[in-house]
C-alpha positions in Angstrom: 130.7 243.2 -160.9 133.8 241.2 -162.6 136.9 242.9 -163.7 136.6 243.0 -167.2 139.1 241.7 -169.1 141.6 244.1 -171.2 142.1 244.8 -174.6 144.9 242.3 -176.3 144.3 239.5 -173.9 143.9 236.4 -175.6 141.8 233.1 -174.5 142.1 229.5 -174.6 145.2 230.8 -177.3 142.8 231.5 -179.8 140.3 234.6 -179.2 142.2 238.1 -178.7 139.7 240.6 -176.8 139.4 243.6 -179.4 136.8 246.1 -176.7 133.7 245.3 -174.8 130.2 245.5 -176.6 128.2 244.6 -173.4 128.3 245.1 -169.9 125.8 242.7 -167.3 126.0 241.9 -163.7 127.9 238.7 -164.3 130.0 239.6 -167.8 130.6 241.0 -170.3 130.4 240.4 -174.1 133.4 241.2 -175.5 134.4 241.5 -179.4 137.1 239.4 -180.6 139.4 238.2 -183.2 139.2 234.5 -184.1 143.5 234.2 -184.4 142.7 230.6 -186.1 140.6 232.3 -188.9 141.6 235.0 -190.3 139.3 238.1 -190.7 136.8 236.4 -188.4 135.2 237.9 -185.9 132.9 236.5 -182.6 131.3 237.6 -179.8 132.4 236.4 -176.4 129.8 235.9 -173.7 131.4 235.7 -170.0 129.7 234.5 -167.0 132.0 235.1 -163.7 130.4 232.8 -160.7 129.8 234.2 -157.3 133.4 233.8 -155.8 131.5 233.2 -152.6 129.5 230.0 -153.7 130.2 226.9 -151.9 132.7 224.8 -154.1 129.4 222.1 -154.5 127.6 224.4 -155.9 129.9 226.1 -157.9 130.8 222.6 -159.8 127.0 222.5 -160.3 126.8 225.7 -161.8 129.7 224.6 -164.2 127.8 221.6 -165.0 124.6 223.2 -165.6 126.7 225.7 -168.1 128.7 223.2 -170.1 125.6 221.2 -170.4 123.6 224.0 -171.7 126.2 225.4 -173.8 126.3 222.0 -175.8 122.7 222.3 -176.3 123.1 226.3 -177.8 125.9 224.8 -179.9 123.8 222.4 -181.6 121.5 225.2 -182.6 121.2 226.3 -186.1 118.6 229.1 -187.0 118.9 232.0 -189.5 118.0 234.2 -187.2 119.9 233.1 -184.3 123.9 233.9 -183.8 125.7 230.5 -183.9 127.5 229.2 -180.7 130.6 228.0 -182.3 132.7 227.3 -178.8 132.7 227.1 -175.0 135.0 226.8 -172.0 136.1 227.4 -168.6 139.3 230.0 -167.6 139.4 229.7 -163.8 136.1 230.6 -162.3 134.2 232.4 -165.7 132.5 230.5 -168.2 132.9 232.0 -172.2 130.2 231.0 -174.8 131.8 231.9 -178.3 129.2 233.0 -180.6 128.9 234.7 -184.4 129.7 238.2 -183.9 126.4 239.9 -185.4 127.0 243.3 -187.6 124.5 246.2 -187.1 122.2 248.6 -184.8 120.2 247.0 -182.4 116.3 248.0 -182.1 116.8 249.9 -179.0 119.0 252.7 -181.2 116.5 252.6 -184.0 113.7 253.2 -180.8 115.8 256.4 -179.5 117.0 257.5 -183.2 113.1 257.6 -183.9 112.1 259.4 -180.7 114.7 262.1 -181.6 113.5 262.9 -184.8 109.7 262.8 -183.4 108.5 259.9 -185.8 107.5 256.6 -185.1 109.1 253.2 -186.4 106.6 252.0 -189.6 104.0 249.1 -188.6 105.1 247.3 -191.6 109.0 247.1 -190.3 108.1 246.3 -187.2 105.3 243.4 -188.6 108.6 242.3 -190.5 111.0 241.7 -187.3 108.3 240.6 -185.6 107.6 237.7 -187.9 111.5 236.9 -187.9 111.5 236.9 -184.5 108.9 234.5 -183.9 110.7 232.2 -186.4 113.2 232.2 -184.0 111.3 231.6 -180.7 109.2 229.0 -182.4 112.4 227.1 -183.2 114.1 227.6 -179.6 110.2 226.8 -178.2 110.4 223.5 -180.5 113.8 221.6 -179.1 113.9 218.8 -176.9 114.0 219.8 -174.2 112.1 223.3 -175.4 114.3 226.4 -174.7 113.2 229.7 -173.7 115.0 233.1 -174.1 113.7 234.9 -171.1 115.5 238.3 -172.0 113.6 239.7 -175.4 113.8 243.3 -175.3 114.8 245.8 -178.2 118.6 245.7 -177.1 118.6 242.0 -177.8 117.5 242.2 -181.5 120.5 243.4 -184.3 119.4 244.4 -187.5 121.7 243.4 -189.8 123.0 245.5 -193.2 120.6 243.1 -195.2 117.4 243.7 -192.4 118.1 240.2 -191.2 116.9 240.3 -187.1 119.1 238.2 -184.6 118.3 237.4 -181.3 121.8 237.8 -179.6 121.9 237.4 -176.4 121.4 233.9 -174.8 122.2 235.6 -170.8 118.9 233.8 -169.5 118.4 230.9 -171.8 116.2 228.0 -169.9 115.7 224.6 -170.7 112.8 223.2 -169.9 113.4 219.9 -168.5 110.5 217.9 -168.4 109.5 216.8 -164.6 112.6 218.8 -163.2 112.7 222.3 -161.7 114.4 223.9 -165.0 118.0 225.2 -164.8 119.3 228.5 -166.2 122.5 229.2 -167.7 123.0 232.7 -166.1 121.0 233.8 -163.0 118.7 236.5 -163.4 115.1 237.8 -163.8 115.3 239.6 -166.9 114.7 243.7 -167.6 111.9 244.6 -165.4 110.0 246.5 -168.4 109.8 243.0 -170.5 109.5 241.0 -167.4 106.2 239.0 -166.7 105.3 238.1 -163.1 106.1 235.0 -163.0 109.5 235.3 -164.1 110.1 237.0 -160.6 110.5 234.1 -158.7 113.7 233.4 -160.2 113.9 229.2 -161.0 111.1 228.4 -159.3 109.5 226.4 -162.1 106.5 228.3 -162.9 108.0 229.9 -166.6 107.1 228.5 -170.0 107.0 229.8 -173.6 104.3 232.1 -172.4 107.0 233.9 -170.5 108.0 234.7 -173.8 105.1 235.3 -175.0 104.8 238.1 -172.9 108.5 239.6 -173.5 107.6 239.7 -177.2 104.2 241.9 -176.9 106.1 244.2 -174.7 109.0 244.8 -177.0 106.5 245.5 -179.8 105.0 247.7 -177.6 108.3 249.7 -177.5 109.1 249.3 -180.9 105.7 251.0 -182.0 105.3 254.0 -179.2 109.0 254.8 -178.4 107.7 254.3 -174.8 108.8 251.4 -172.9 105.4 249.4 -171.1 104.9 250.2 -167.6 106.4 247.0 -165.8 104.2 244.1 -164.8 104.1 244.8 -160.9 103.2 248.3 -161.6 100.6 247.1 -163.8 99.5 244.5 -160.7 99.4 247.2 -158.1 97.7 250.1 -160.3 96.4 248.7 -163.4 95.2 252.3 -164.8 99.3 252.7 -165.4 98.7 250.5 -168.8 98.4 252.7 -171.7 96.7 251.0 -174.8 99.3 251.6 -177.7 97.2 253.6 -179.8 96.5 256.0 -176.9 100.6 257.3 -177.9 100.4 256.1 -181.4 96.8 256.4 -183.2 98.2 255.0 -186.3 98.7 251.4 -184.7 96.4 249.2 -186.5 93.5 247.6 -184.1 94.6 244.2 -185.0 98.4 244.8 -183.6 97.4 246.5 -180.8 95.0 243.5 -180.0 97.7 240.9 -180.2 99.7 243.1 -178.2 97.5 243.4 -175.6 96.8 239.8 -175.6 100.4 238.4 -175.1 101.1 241.4 -172.7 98.0 240.0 -169.9 99.5 240.0 -166.7 98.3 236.2 -165.9 99.7 233.4 -168.4 96.4 231.4 -168.8 95.1 235.2 -170.7 98.0 235.2 -173.2 98.3 233.1 -176.6 99.9 229.9 -175.8 102.6 229.6 -178.2 104.5 232.1 -180.6 102.7 230.8 -183.6 99.3 232.0 -182.1 100.8 235.1 -181.3 102.1 235.5 -185.0 98.4 234.5 -186.3 97.1 237.2 -184.0 99.2 239.7 -185.7 98.7 238.5 -189.3 95.2 238.7 -189.4 92.7 241.8 -188.8 89.5 239.6 -189.6 88.3 238.9 -185.9 87.0 235.5 -185.0 83.4 235.9 -184.7 82.0 233.8 -181.5 80.4 230.7 -182.2 76.4 230.7 -181.1 74.7 227.6 -180.1 72.9 225.8 -182.9 69.3 226.8 -181.7 70.1 230.9 -181.4 67.5 232.6 -183.4 70.2 235.1 -184.8 71.4 234.7 -188.2 75.2 233.7 -187.0 74.0 230.7 -185.6 73.0 230.1 -189.3 76.5 230.8 -190.7 78.0 229.1 -187.8 76.4 225.4 -189.1 78.3 223.0 -190.8 78.6 222.6 -194.6 76.9 220.6 -195.2 73.3 221.2 -192.9 73.7 224.4 -194.4 73.4 223.0 -197.6 70.2 221.6 -196.9 68.9 224.5 -195.4 69.0 226.3 -198.1 67.4 223.4 -200.5 64.5 222.8 -198.2 63.8 226.6 -198.3 64.4 226.7 -202.2 61.9 223.9 -202.2 59.4 225.6 -199.8 59.8 228.7 -202.1 59.0 226.7 -205.0 56.3 225.1 -203.8 54.3 228.3 -202.8 54.9 229.8 -206.3 53.0 226.9 -208.0 49.9 227.1 -204.9 49.8 230.7 -206.2 49.1 230.3 -210.1 
């Protein structure tokens, strides 16, 4: 683990480190004062490259960081912290982001568990709607941007109730026709990571990777229990416990949506964040569409409107004719 910066150190002649607010295998996240803008606090995301890396690879990693940091700095969304600067010091790269006050959702889970209660489903679905907005925005960029590390600890709720997806540590750009590149190498947090992400940067992840992590995060928020990780579920399918077995107050609609999002194979998940959002937002299941020649009443209800109206008109005419003949 890289040696962290000390309180009081100033980077780039501008950012004065106050304290560490997060730590990982490739660097720390610091709370810092922006000395050029009095009263502004920011978060410094640190990435230290492997010192044993060949010089050519180190240069490529630095170039990738600069390209991707440039993309992140262009993002502007209320549910994402604004990236305002990026720079390098020796073999460490830094992203400068807005500091987001408030608790992360992992802390809310811990509080609920200690008090032997569950977070209200209405609150969780409100947060899910906000997270959907942020992810849809990221996925709609050109090229699309994956987050790949969605989890309760990376979601902060501000004092006014706004959700922020705060950590860009594993952001990945989906460059068409190329193996995708990552700001910081890693596989995400196992409990929220789908099977296809364990291959690293092999090019097999797409927006459905974020869908899985989104569903796993909602599972944890609604049950106070982290889901079994994907590798364990692959080997032992019975280790997956449906959410309502832990929290029976979860609606069937929400449970169905979460289980859909957490399917092990990407093809069995919602194709987009918007599809997942819609599955959370409606409690009316979609009726299967039967063949037009089915004898079921549902085949009549599934006819196009014009055909249904014609059938109704013919039926009424037949009834009228029978009444006339019986007089």
